[in-house]
C-alpha positions as CSV (number, residue, x, y, z in Angstrom):
1,M,1.6,43.1,-5.0
2,S,4.9,45.0,-4.7
3,Q,8.0,43.0,-4.2
4,A,10.0,46.1,-3.3
5,A,7.5,47.0,-0.6
6,G,7.5,43.4,0.6
7,H,3.8,42.9,-0.1
8,W,3.1,39.3,-1.2
9,D,-0.1,37.4,-1.8
10,L,0.2,34.6,0.7
11,S,-3.1,32.9,-0.2
12,Y,-1.4,30.4,-2.5
13,T,2.0,29.9,-0.9
14,R,3.3,28.2,2.2
15,N,6.4,28.4,4.3
16,R,9.4,26.6,2.9
17,E,10.5,24.9,6.1
18,L,7.1,23.5,6.9
19,S,6.8,22.2,3.3
20,W,10.2,20.4,3.8
21,L,8.9,18.8,7.0
22,A,5.9,17.6,5.0
23,F,8.3,16.0,2.5
24,D,10.1,14.1,5.3
25,R,6.7,13.0,6.6
26,R,6.2,11.3,3.1
27,V,9.5,9.5,3.7
28,L,8.3,8.3,7.0
29,E,5.0,7.1,5.4
30,E,7.2,4.9,3.2
31,A,8.7,3.4,6.3
32,A,5.2,2.7,7.6
33,D,3.9,1.2,4.4
34,P,3.3,-2.6,4.8
35,A,3.7,-3.0,1.1
36,V,7.4,-2.0,1.3
37,P,9.8,-4.8,2.3
38,L,10.7,-4.7,6.0
39,M,14.4,-4.1,5.7
40,E,13.7,-1.3,3.2
41,R,11.2,0.2,5.7
42,L,14.0,0.3,8.3
43,R,16.2,2.1,5.7
44,F,13.5,4.6,5.1
45,L,13.5,5.3,8.8
46,S,17.3,5.9,8.5
47,I,16.7,8.2,5.6
48,F,14.0,10.1,7.5
49,T,16.4,10.5,10.5
50,S,19.3,11.6,8.3
51,N,17.1,14.1,6.5
52,L,15.9,15.5,9.8
53,D,19.5,15.8,11.0
54,E,20.5,17.8,8.0
55,F,17.4,20.0,8.3
56,F,18.4,21.0,11.8
57,M,22.0,21.5,10.8
58,V,21.3,23.7,7.8
59,R,17.8,25.2,7.9
60,V,17.3,25.4,11.7
61,G,20.9,26.5,12.0
62,S,20.5,29.4,9.5
63,L,17.2,30.5,11.0
64,T,18.8,30.5,14.5
65,D,21.4,32.9,13.1
66,L,18.8,35.0,11.3
67,A,16.8,35.3,14.5
68,I,19.8,37.1,16.0
69,V,20.9,39.3,13.1
70,A,17.5,40.1,11.5
71,P,14.7,39.2,14.0
72,D,12.1,41.3,12.3
73,S,12.6,40.0,8.7
74,R,9.8,38.0,7.2
75,E,10.0,35.3,4.5
76,N,7.9,35.8,1.4
77,K,5.9,32.5,1.3
78,G,4.4,32.4,4.8
79,G,5.1,35.9,6.1
80,L,6.8,34.5,9.2
81,T,9.7,35.9,11.2
82,P,12.7,33.6,12.0
83,A,11.4,33.1,15.6
84,E,7.9,32.3,14.3
85,Q,9.4,29.8,11.9
86,L,11.5,28.1,14.6
87,G,8.4,27.8,16.8
88,R,6.4,26.2,14.0
89,I,9.3,23.9,13.3
90,Y,9.6,22.7,16.9
91,D,5.9,22.1,17.1
92,A,5.8,20.2,13.8
93,V,8.9,18.0,14.5
94,R,7.7,16.6,17.8
95,P,4.8,14.5,16.4
96,L,7.1,13.3,13.6
97,V,9.6,12.0,16.1
98,E,6.7,10.3,18.0
99,Q,5.5,8.7,14.8
100,R,9.0,7.5,14.0
101,D,9.1,5.8,17.4
102,R,5.9,4.0,16.7
103,V,7.0,2.9,13.2
104,Y,10.4,1.8,14.5
105,R,8.8,-0.5,17.1
106,A,6.4,-2.0,14.5
107,V,9.2,-2.6,12.0
108,M,11.5,-4.2,14.6
109,D,8.7,-6.4,15.9
110,A,8.0,-7.6,12.4
111,L,11.7,-8.1,11.6
112,R,12.1,-10.2,14.8
113,E,9.5,-12.6,13.4
114,R,11.6,-12.9,10.2
115,G,14.9,-13.6,12.0
116,V,16.4,-10.1,12.3
117,E,16.5,-9.1,15.9
118,E,18.1,-6.3,17.9
119,L,18.9,-7.6,21.4
120,P,19.1,-5.4,24.5
121,Y,22.3,-6.2,26.5
122,R,20.3,-7.3,29.5
123,E,18.5,-10.0,27.5
124,L,21.8,-11.7,26.2
125,K,22.2,-15.3,27.3
126,D,25.2,-17.2,28.2
127,G,27.5,-17.4,25.2
128,D,26.2,-14.3,23.5
129,R,26.7,-12.3,26.7
130,E,30.2,-13.6,27.1
131,Y,31.0,-12.8,23.4
132,V,29.8,-9.2,23.7
133,R,31.5,-8.7,27.1
134,S,34.8,-9.9,25.5
135,W,34.2,-7.6,22.5
136,Y,33.7,-4.7,24.8
137,K,36.9,-5.4,26.8
138,E,39.1,-5.9,23.7
139,T,37.6,-3.4,21.2
140,M,35.7,-0.6,23.0
141,R,37.0,-0.1,26.5
142,P,40.6,0.8,25.5
143,L,39.2,3.6,23.3
144,L,36.9,5.2,25.9
145,T,37.4,8.6,27.3
146,A,35.1,9.1,30.3
147,Q,34.8,12.5,32.0
148,I,33.0,14.0,34.9
149,I,32.0,17.6,34.9
150,D,33.0,19.7,37.9
151,P,35.2,22.7,38.6
152,S,38.3,20.7,37.7
153,H,36.8,19.1,34.6
154,P,35.1,21.6,32.2
155,F,32.2,20.6,30.0
156,P,33.6,18.8,26.9
157,H,32.9,19.7,23.3
158,L,30.2,17.3,22.1
159,K,30.7,16.6,18.4
160,N,28.0,17.0,15.9
161,K,25.7,13.9,15.7
162,V,28.1,11.7,17.6
163,L,26.6,9.4,20.2
164,Y,27.4,9.8,23.9
165,A,26.4,7.9,27.0
166,A,25.6,10.5,29.7
167,A,24.6,10.1,33.3
168,V,23.6,12.0,36.4
169,L,26.1,10.9,39.1
170,K,25.5,11.2,42.9
171,D,28.4,11.8,45.1
172,G,26.9,12.1,48.5
173,E,24.4,14.9,48.2
174,K,26.1,16.4,45.1
175,R,25.1,15.7,41.6
176,R,27.7,15.6,38.8
177,L,27.4,15.0,35.1
178,G,29.3,12.1,33.5
179,I,29.9,11.7,29.8
180,V,31.6,9.1,27.7
181,G,31.5,9.1,23.8
182,V,30.9,6.1,21.6
183,P,34.2,5.8,19.7
184,E,33.7,6.8,16.1
185,V,36.2,4.2,14.8
186,I,34.2,1.2,15.9
187,P,31.2,-0.3,14.0
188,P,27.7,0.8,15.0
189,I,26.5,-2.8,15.7
190,V,28.0,-6.1,16.9
191,T,26.6,-9.2,15.2
192,L,26.4,-12.4,17.2
193,P,28.2,-15.5,15.9
194,G,26.1,-18.3,14.9
195,R,22.9,-16.2,15.0
196,P,22.3,-14.6,11.5
197,G,20.3,-11.4,11.9
198,A,20.9,-11.0,15.7
199,F,22.8,-7.9,16.7
200,V,23.5,-5.5,19.6
201,R,23.9,-1.7,19.1
202,T,27.3,-0.4,20.2
203,E,25.8,2.4,22.2
204,E,23.6,-0.1,24.0
205,I,26.8,-2.0,25.1
206,L,28.4,1.2,26.3
207,A,25.3,2.3,28.2
208,H,25.2,-1.1,30.0
209,H,28.8,-0.6,31.2
210,L,28.2,3.0,32.4
211,R,27.9,2.0,36.0
212,K,31.2,0.3,36.0
213,I,32.9,3.2,34.2
214,F,31.7,5.7,36.8
215,R,32.0,3.1,39.6
216,I,32.9,5.5,42.4
217,Y,29.5,7.3,42.0
218,R,25.9,6.2,42.1
219,V,24.2,6.5,38.7
220,E,20.9,8.3,39.2
221,E,19.8,8.7,35.6
222,Q,21.4,7.8,32.3
223,A,20.7,8.0,28.5
224,V,22.3,7.9,25.1
225,V,22.4,11.5,23.8
226,S,23.4,13.4,20.7
227,V,23.9,17.1,19.9
228,T,23.1,18.6,16.5
229,R,25.1,21.6,15.7
230,N,24.6,24.5,13.2
231,A,26.4,23.5,10.0
232,D,25.3,26.4,7.8
233,L,28.8,27.7,7.0
234,S,29.2,31.1,5.3
235,Y,31.6,30.1,2.5
236,D,31.9,33.2,0.5
237,E,33.1,35.8,3.0
238,A,35.9,33.4,4.0
239,M,36.8,32.1,0.6
240,D,36.4,34.9,-1.8
241,Q,39.4,36.9,-0.7
242,E,42.2,37.3,-3.2
243,D,45.6,35.5,-2.8
244,L,44.1,32.8,-0.7
245,D,44.4,29.0,-1.3
246,Q,40.7,28.0,-1.6
247,R,41.5,24.4,-0.6
248,A,43.2,25.5,2.6
249,Q,40.4,27.9,3.4
250,M,37.8,25.2,2.9
251,A,39.7,22.9,5.2
252,K,39.8,25.6,7.8
253,L,36.0,26.2,7.4
254,L,35.3,22.5,7.9
255,R,37.2,22.5,11.2
256,R,35.1,25.5,12.2
257,R,31.9,23.6,11.4
258,E,32.7,21.2,14.2
259,R,32.6,24.1,16.7
260,L,29.4,25.8,15.7
261,A,26.6,26.3,18.2
262,P,24.2,23.5,19.2
263,V,20.7,23.7,17.8
264,R,19.2,20.4,19.1
265,L,19.6,17.9,21.9
266,E,18.3,14.3,21.4
267,M,18.0,11.7,24.1
268,Q,17.1,8.0,23.8
269,G,14.9,7.5,26.8
270,E,13.5,9.7,29.5
271,A,15.9,11.3,32.0
272,P,14.5,14.7,33.1
273,V,17.3,15.7,35.5
274,L,20.0,14.8,32.9
275,R,18.0,16.6,30.2
276,E,17.9,19.8,32.3
277,M,21.6,19.6,33.1
278,L,22.5,19.2,29.5
279,L,20.2,21.9,28.2
280,R,21.8,24.3,30.7
281,R,25.3,23.4,29.6
282,L,24.5,23.6,25.9
283,R,22.4,26.8,26.3
284,L,19.4,25.3,24.7
285,R,15.7,25.8,25.5
286,P,13.4,22.9,26.4
287,E,11.6,23.0,23.0
288,Q,15.0,22.3,21.3
289,S,15.2,18.8,23.0
290,Y,13.6,15.6,21.9
291,A,13.2,12.3,23.8
292,C,13.1,9.3,21.5
293,A,12.5,5.6,21.9
294,C,14.1,5.0,18.5
295,P,17.9,4.9,18.2
296,L,19.3,8.4,17.5
297,V,21.4,7.2,14.5
298,L,20.0,4.5,12.2
299,K,22.7,4.2,9.5
300,Y,23.4,0.7,10.7
301,A,20.3,-0.3,8.7
302,Y,22.5,-0.5,5.7
303,R,24.9,-3.0,7.4
304,L,22.2,-5.5,8.3
305,D,21.8,-8.5,6.1
306,S,19.5,-11.5,6.0
307,P,19.2,-14.7,3.9
308,D,15.5,-13.8,3.6
309,A,15.4,-12.1,0.2
310,G,11.8,-11.0,0.8
311,L,13.0,-8.4,3.3
312,F,14.5,-6.3,0.5
313,Y,13.5,-4.9,-2.8
314,P,14.3,-7.3,-5.6
315,P,17.9,-6.8,-6.8
316,H,18.2,-4.4,-9.6
317,T,21.2,-4.2,-12.0
318,P,21.1,-1.1,-14.3
319,A,21.0,-2.3,-17.9
320,Y,23.5,-1.4,-20.7
321,P,21.2,0.0,-23.4
322,T,20.6,-2.6,-26.1
323,W,20.7,0.1,-28.9
324,L,24.3,0.9,-28.0
325,D,27.0,-1.3,-29.5
326,R,29.7,-2.2,-27.1
327,E,32.1,-2.9,-30.0
328,T,31.7,0.6,-31.5
329,P,33.3,3.6,-29.8
330,M,30.8,5.8,-28.0
331,W,32.1,8.8,-29.9
332,D,30.9,7.4,-33.3
333,Q,27.5,6.4,-31.9
334,I,26.9,9.9,-30.5
335,Q,27.9,11.5,-33.8
336,Q,25.1,9.6,-35.4
337,R,22.4,10.3,-32.9
338,D,21.8,12.0,-29.5
339,V,22.1,9.4,-26.7
340,L,20.0,9.6,-23.6
341,L,20.7,7.5,-20.5
342,F,18.0,7.2,-17.9
343,Y,19.5,6.3,-14.5
344,P,19.1,4.0,-12.6
345,Y,17.3,1.9,-15.2
346,H,20.3,2.4,-17.6
347,A,23.8,1.9,-16.4
348,M,26.2,4.8,-16.2
349,Q,28.8,2.7,-18.1
350,P,28.2,4.1,-21.6
351,F,29.2,7.6,-20.3
352,L,32.2,6.1,-18.4
353,D,33.1,4.3,-21.7
354,L,33.0,7.6,-23.5
355,L,35.5,9.1,-20.9
356,R,37.7,6.1,-20.9
357,Q,37.9,5.9,-24.7
358,S,38.4,9.6,-25.0
359,A,41.3,9.4,-22.5
360,R,43.1,6.9,-24.8
361,D,42.0,8.3,-28.2
362,P,45.0,10.0,-29.8
363,A,42.7,12.4,-31.7
364,V,41.0,13.7,-28.6
365,V,42.7,17.0,-27.7
366,S,40.7,18.2,-24.6
367,I,38.2,17.3,-22.0
368,Q,36.5,19.9,-19.9
369,M,34.1,19.0,-17.0
370,T,32.4,20.2,-13.9
371,I,32.4,18.2,-10.7
372,Y,30.0,18.8,-7.8
373,R,29.7,15.4,-6.1
374,V,31.5,12.2,-7.2
375,A,31.8,8.7,-5.7
376,S,34.3,7.9,-3.0
377,K,36.1,5.6,-5.5
378,S,35.4,7.6,-8.7
379,A,36.0,6.1,-12.1
380,V,35.2,9.6,-13.5
381,V,38.2,11.1,-11.8
382,K,40.3,8.1,-12.7
383,H,39.5,8.6,-16.4
384,L,40.2,12.4,-16.2
385,C,43.5,11.7,-14.6
386,A,44.4,9.2,-17.3
387,A,43.5,11.7,-20.0
388,A,45.8,14.3,-18.5
389,E,48.6,11.8,-18.2
390,N,48.1,10.9,-21.8
391,G,48.7,14.5,-22.9
392,K,45.1,15.8,-23.2
393,E,44.2,19.3,-22.1
394,V,41.9,18.5,-19.1
395,T,40.1,21.3,-17.3
396,V,38.0,20.4,-14.3
397,L,35.8,22.9,-12.4
398,V,35.6,21.5,-8.9
399,E,33.0,23.0,-6.6
400,L,34.5,22.9,-3.2
401,R,31.3,24.2,-1.6
402,A,29.2,21.1,-2.2
403,R,27.7,20.9,1.3
404,F,29.0,17.8,3.3
405,D,31.2,16.8,0.3
406,E,33.7,19.6,0.8
407,G,36.4,17.3,2.2
408,N,36.0,14.7,-0.6
409,N,36.2,17.5,-3.2
410,I,39.4,18.9,-1.6
411,T,41.0,15.4,-2.0
412,W,39.8,15.0,-5.6
413,A,41.1,18.5,-6.6
414,K,44.5,17.6,-5.3
415,E,44.5,14.2,-7.1
416,L,43.4,15.9,-10.4
417,E,46.1,18.5,-10.1
418,E,48.8,16.0,-9.4
419,A,47.8,14.1,-12.6
420,G,48.2,17.3,-14.6
421,C,44.7,18.5,-14.9
422,H,43.9,22.2,-14.8
423,V,41.7,22.6,-11.8
424,I,39.6,25.7,-11.2
425,Y,36.9,26.4,-8.6
426,G,33.4,27.9,-8.7
427,P,33.2,31.7,-9.1
428,P,33.0,33.9,-6.0
429,G,29.5,34.0,-4.5
430,Y,28.1,31.3,-6.9
431,K,28.3,27.6,-6.5
432,C,28.7,25.8,-9.8
433,H,26.0,23.1,-9.7
434,G,25.7,22.7,-13.5
435,K,26.6,19.3,-15.0
436,I,28.5,19.5,-18.3
437,C,31.3,17.6,-20.0
438,L,32.8,18.8,-23.3
439,I,35.1,16.5,-25.3
440,T,37.0,17.9,-28.3
441,R,38.5,15.8,-31.1
442,K,40.8,16.9,-33.9
443,E,39.8,15.3,-37.2
444,K,40.7,15.9,-40.9
445,G,37.8,18.3,-41.4
446,G,38.5,20.2,-38.3
447,L,37.4,20.0,-34.7
448,S,34.4,17.8,-33.7
449,Y,32.7,17.7,-30.3
450,V,30.6,15.6,-27.9
451,T,28.8,17.5,-25.1
452,Q,27.2,15.7,-22.2
453,I,24.6,17.5,-20.0
454,G,23.3,15.8,-16.9
455,T,20.5,16.4,-14.4
456,G,22.5,14.7,-11.7
457,N,26.0,14.2,-10.4
458,Y,28.9,12.3,-12.0
459,N,28.6,9.7,-9.2
460,E,28.5,6.0,-9.9
461,K,26.9,5.2,-6.6
462,T,24.0,7.6,-6.8
463,A,23.5,6.8,-10.5
464,A,22.2,3.4,-9.2
465,L,19.9,5.0,-6.6
466,Y,18.6,8.3,-8.2
467,T,16.5,8.9,-11.2
468,D,18.5,11.1,-13.5
469,F,19.1,11.8,-17.2
470,C,22.4,11.9,-19.1
471,L,22.2,13.5,-22.5
472,M,25.2,13.1,-24.9
473,T,25.0,15.0,-28.2
474,A,27.3,16.0,-31.1
475,D,25.2,19.2,-31.8
476,R,27.7,21.8,-32.8
477,S,25.6,24.7,-31.4
478,V,25.5,23.0,-28.0
479,A,29.2,22.4,-28.2
480,A,29.8,26.1,-29.1
481,D,27.9,27.0,-25.9
482,G,30.0,24.5,-24.0
483,V,33.2,26.1,-25.3
484,A,31.8,29.5,-24.3
485,F,30.8,28.2,-20.9
486,F,34.2,27.0,-19.9
487,Q,35.9,30.1,-21.3
488,N,33.6,32.2,-19.2
489,M,34.2,30.1,-16.1
490,L,37.9,30.5,-16.5
491,I,37.7,34.2,-16.4
492,G,34.8,34.4,-13.9
493,D,32.3,35.8,-16.4
494,L,28.7,34.9,-15.2
495,R,26.9,37.0,-17.8
496,G,28.1,35.4,-21.0
497,G,25.6,34.8,-23.8
498,Y,24.6,31.4,-25.1
499,E,22.7,30.2,-28.2
500,K,21.0,27.0,-26.9
501,L,22.0,26.4,-23.4
502,L,20.2,28.2,-20.6
503,V,22.7,29.2,-18.0
504,A,22.1,30.6,-14.5
505,P,22.4,33.2,-13.3
506,S,22.5,34.9,-16.8
507,S,19.6,33.4,-18.7
508,L,17.9,30.5,-17.1
509,K,15.2,32.3,-14.9
510,Q,14.6,34.9,-17.6
511,T,14.0,32.3,-20.2
512,L,11.7,30.3,-18.0
513,I,9.6,33.4,-17.4
514,R,9.5,34.0,-21.2
515,L,8.4,30.4,-21.8
516,I,5.7,30.7,-19.2
517,D,4.6,33.9,-20.8
518,G,4.4,32.1,-24.1
519,E,2.0,29.6,-22.6
520,I,0.0,32.4,-20.9
521,A,-0.5,33.9,-24.4
522,R,-2.1,30.6,-25.5
523,G,-4.6,30.6,-22.7
524,E,-6.5,27.4,-22.3
525,R,-4.4,25.8,-25.1
526,G,-1.3,26.4,-23.0
527,R,0.5,23.6,-21.2
528,I,3.3,23.6,-18.6
529,L,4.9,20.6,-17.0
530,L,7.8,20.9,-14.6
531,K,9.6,18.1,-12.8
532,T,11.9,19.3,-10.1
533,N,13.1,18.6,-6.6
534,A,11.7,21.8,-5.1
535,V,9.6,24.9,-5.9
536,T,10.5,27.9,-3.7
537,E,11.3,30.7,-6.1
538,R,8.7,33.5,-5.5
539,E,8.8,35.2,-8.9
540,L,8.4,31.9,-10.8
541,I,5.6,30.8,-8.3
542,D,3.7,34.0,-9.1
543,K,4.3,33.5,-12.8
544,L,2.8,30.0,-12.6
545,A,-0.2,31.3,-10.7
546,E,-0.6,33.9,-13.4
547,A,-0.6,31.0,-16.0
548,S,-3.2,29.2,-14.0
549,Q,-5.4,32.3,-13.9
550,A,-5.1,32.5,-17.7
551,G,-6.4,29.0,-18.1
552,V,-3.1,27.2,-18.7
553,R,-3.0,23.7,-17.5
554,V,0.0,23.3,-15.1
555,D,1.4,20.1,-13.6
556,L,4.3,20.2,-11.2
557,I,6.1,17.0,-10.2
558,V,7.9,18.0,-7.1
559,R,9.7,15.4,-4.9
560,G,10.4,17.7,-1.9
561,I,9.6,21.3,-1.0
562,C,6.7,23.0,-2.8
563,C,5.8,26.4,-1.6
564,L,3.1,26.8,-4.2
565,V,-0.3,25.7,-3.0
566,P,-2.4,24.3,-5.9
567,G,-6.2,24.4,-6.2
568,V,-6.8,27.8,-4.6
569,P,-9.9,29.2,-6.3
570,G,-9.2,32.2,-8.6
571,K,-5.4,31.8,-8.0
572,T,-4.0,28.3,-8.7
573,E,-7.1,26.1,-9.6
574,N,-5.5,24.9,-12.8
575,I,-2.3,23.8,-11.1
576,A,-1.8,20.2,-9.8
577,V,1.2,19.1,-7.7
578,T,2.4,15.5,-7.6
579,S,5.1,14.1,-5.3
580,I,6.6,10.6,-5.6
581,V,8.7,9.0,-2.9
582,G,9.7,5.4,-3.8
583,Q,12.4,2.9,-4.2
584,F,14.6,5.4,-6.1
585,L,15.1,9.0,-5.2
586,E,13.4,11.2,-7.9
587,H,16.1,13.6,-8.9
588,A,15.7,14.5,-12.6
589,R,14.8,18.1,-13.5
590,I,12.7,18.5,-16.7
591,Y,11.0,21.6,-18.0
592,C,8.3,21.1,-20.6
593,F,6.3,23.8,-22.3
594,G,3.6,23.4,-24.9
595,E,2.3,20.2,-26.6
596,G,2.6,18.5,-30.0
597,S,4.6,20.5,-32.5
598,L,5.0,23.4,-30.1
599,R,6.5,21.3,-27.4
600,Q,9.8,22.5,-25.9
601,I,11.7,20.3,-23.4
602,Y,14.8,21.0,-21.4
603,L,16.9,18.8,-19.1
604,S,18.5,20.7,-16.3
605,S,20.5,20.6,-13.1
606,A,18.4,23.4,-11.6
607,D,15.5,23.3,-9.2
608,I,12.8,26.0,-9.2
609,M,14.6,27.6,-6.2
610,T,16.0,31.1,-5.8
611,R,19.4,29.8,-5.0
612,N,19.5,27.7,-8.2
613,Q,18.0,30.4,-10.4
614,E,20.0,33.4,-9.1
615,R,22.9,32.3,-6.9
616,R,24.3,29.3,-8.6
617,V,25.8,28.4,-12.0
618,E,23.3,26.0,-13.5
619,I,22.6,24.6,-17.0
620,A,19.5,23.6,-18.9
621,C,19.8,22.0,-22.3
622,P,17.1,21.7,-25.0
623,V,16.2,18.2,-26.1
624,E,15.9,18.4,-29.9
625,S,15.7,14.8,-31.0
626,P,12.0,14.1,-31.7
627,E,12.5,10.5,-30.5
628,L,13.9,11.7,-27.2
629,R,11.2,14.3,-26.7
630,D,8.6,11.7,-27.3
631,F,10.2,9.4,-24.7
632,L,10.4,12.2,-22.1
633,S,6.8,13.2,-22.8
634,D,5.7,9.6,-22.3
635,Y,7.8,9.4,-19.1
636,L,6.2,12.5,-17.7
637,A,2.7,11.2,-18.5
638,R,3.5,7.9,-16.7
639,T,4.7,9.8,-13.7
640,L,1.5,11.8,-13.5
641,A,-0.5,8.6,-13.9
642,D,1.2,6.9,-10.9
643,N,-1.3,5.8,-8.3
644,V,1.0,3.6,-6.2
645,K,3.7,6.0,-4.9
646,A,2.3,9.3,-6.0
647,R,0.7,11.8,-3.5
648,R,-1.2,14.9,-4.5
649,L,-0.8,18.2,-2.7
650,Q,-4.2,19.6,-1.5
651,P,-5.2,23.2,-1.1
652,D,-5.0,22.8,2.7
653,G,-1.4,21.7,2.5
654,R,-1.9,18.0,3.1
655,Y,-0.5,15.3,0.7
656,L,-3.0,12.6,0.0
657,P,-2.4,9.3,-1.9
658,A,-3.3,9.5,-5.6
659,E,-6.6,7.9,-6.3
660,A,-6.8,5.0,-8.7
661,D,-9.0,5.6,-11.7
662,G,-10.2,2.0,-12.1
663,T,-7.6,1.0,-14.6
664,G,-5.4,-0.8,-12.1
665,E,-2.2,0.1,-10.3
666,V,0.3,2.4,-12.1
667,S,3.8,2.7,-10.7
668,V,6.2,4.7,-12.8
669,Q,9.3,3.3,-11.1
670,R,8.1,-0.3,-11.3
671,F,7.2,0.2,-15.0
672,Y,10.8,1.1,-15.9
673,L,12.2,-1.6,-13.7
674,D,10.2,-4.1,-15.7
675,H,10.6,-2.3,-19.0
676,P,14.1,-0.7,-19.3
677,P,13.8,2.2,-21.8
678,E,14.5,0.9,-25.3
679,L,14.3,2.0,-29.0
680,R,12.2,0.1,-31.4
681,P,13.8,-3.3,-32.2
682,T,13.9,-2.6,-36.0
683,E,15.5,0.8,-35.4
684,V,18.1,-0.9,-33.1
685,K,19.2,-3.3,-35.8
686,R,19.3,-0.7,-38.6
687,R,21.3,1.7,-36.4
688,R,23.8,-1.0,-35.4
689,R,24.5,-1.9,-39.0
690,R,25.0,1.8,-39.9
691,L,27.4,2.3,-36.9
692,R,29.5,-0.7,-37.7
693,D,29.8,0.4,-41.4
694,L,30.8,3.9,-40.2
695,F,33.4,2.5,-37.8
696,R,34.9,0.2,-40.4
697,R,35.2,3.0,-42.9
698,R,36.9,5.3,-40.4
699,T,39.4,2.7,-39.2
């Protein structure tokens, strides 16, 4: 096989886009699972829909562009051209949309029996109808902008994923198109007074009034419609010019995104004449349109409430680790031992405490940090601003190119600068996706450090929803690498050397290959276990196949895309792939090589994807505490043993539920919900005494 010649062995790989659709099918299966509480099933339908929206905006959008500029190019996992990929995608999506319709009807029928009911406008009775009619007149109607399409009224710009009510209007023998948008400033549902759980969707109210809006015409057909636009912006060409304000350029790019070409038309309901008119205006082909019975936007699922607690997952409050002492500064506790937080079973609060205390500590001289995505009301940003205002040197690398968070990051960059922080941006051509925070303190014996490395974002909201790890260490070698990292980022050096940290694009992929080679050399005694969100990187896929052929036992825990097909005789028969889709989004990345005393474990921000390994700034940090390595090994073993939410990828590309082995149900997420990760009780008491003695001596 020659990469240069483009000759790839496709017998154990599959197309990335089709693998992604297989992942979204697993999300849809959660919505169909009767063991999942009903309201959570509706939310999984919302997640499936949002995932599919982003897939069309980004992946279908980029393939549409590629089909124009490089129509004969072939991707290296399935050997397909852009046009062939698009054809396969359109064929694969249609049955998923049909399945979503069936699941939606089943979920809403079941919810109705439990007191949560979506009411069509035509079924409203007496007081309810009057209430909704009054709401329409006072809240919606003044904001409507209805338009007909004729020579005097050009076809309007339909915004990305905004809902519109559209109609075919008859004026004598002439047909016209009428369009009116659902105002974006009004809520997606109207709840009915005195009827907990009863609601009407806003677009349903608008659709009912369409005949009155276009009263001088006869409405022949009508439907609620939505257009999905290409959102695959090319940042680098526009942003990497010298002497340009990157924030201003990003704001300009975001405005451009709204005008990019359509890639999909969705319609709720069947309206063949209307569909043909819209396709012609949007310059889309029939295979790019989808008729749905399910609402086109389901985000309102998170607004619905019910007094019936059985409709939801049991409430979960992340725990403050019992082995950490709230009365002792986090700095002192980390100096004694590496601290590992496991979100969402642990609260993010200990890390926030570290930032807050450091911002106030007179001995702390600097805080350096990367930001990719943060919460809309970010305590992290608040503490960084407070540190700068208290005279600390605060350097923040803000990645403006975090897709769909660009606007938020522009706002945060301004706020950080106004507080006195030194704000820099990701280097040209490379998004900074790595998660690192370095805090420096001046003490009598010189400088001391705490370095935090994360597998996920500094986002309080997602820390309660995603499984991620936050490692805080006083290791001076890791701190030295942290110092070097920020110095390199300040001058745009992507090839700097590091002692312990693996940093993409300089050393991460190369080290992973070397570590896999080490296991290959051990043959049947070799062991590789990788937990990641996606596996698409061709060179690493081939290296893992080589390990399998050498007899190495390889387990991949991959939530989403996996282009490596396991179990192919003579190629990947020693590789198993597990995927878990459950209450929490599996987000942590862990690389584990070897077993026992030879075991090496890294926590990382990087997936096994070409973009993460070669075109982003990423970080992986070794876990050197034996106690933490043991915990992570146990966690990985529990994940592989899951037979409740786990699915195993088959050689034919299907995902099948993991089979129980007769020992009962095993759910890794449920285990840690019931048993928040703890140290041994005797160790907790001993360590607390040592920490308090240390703090008293220092103060």
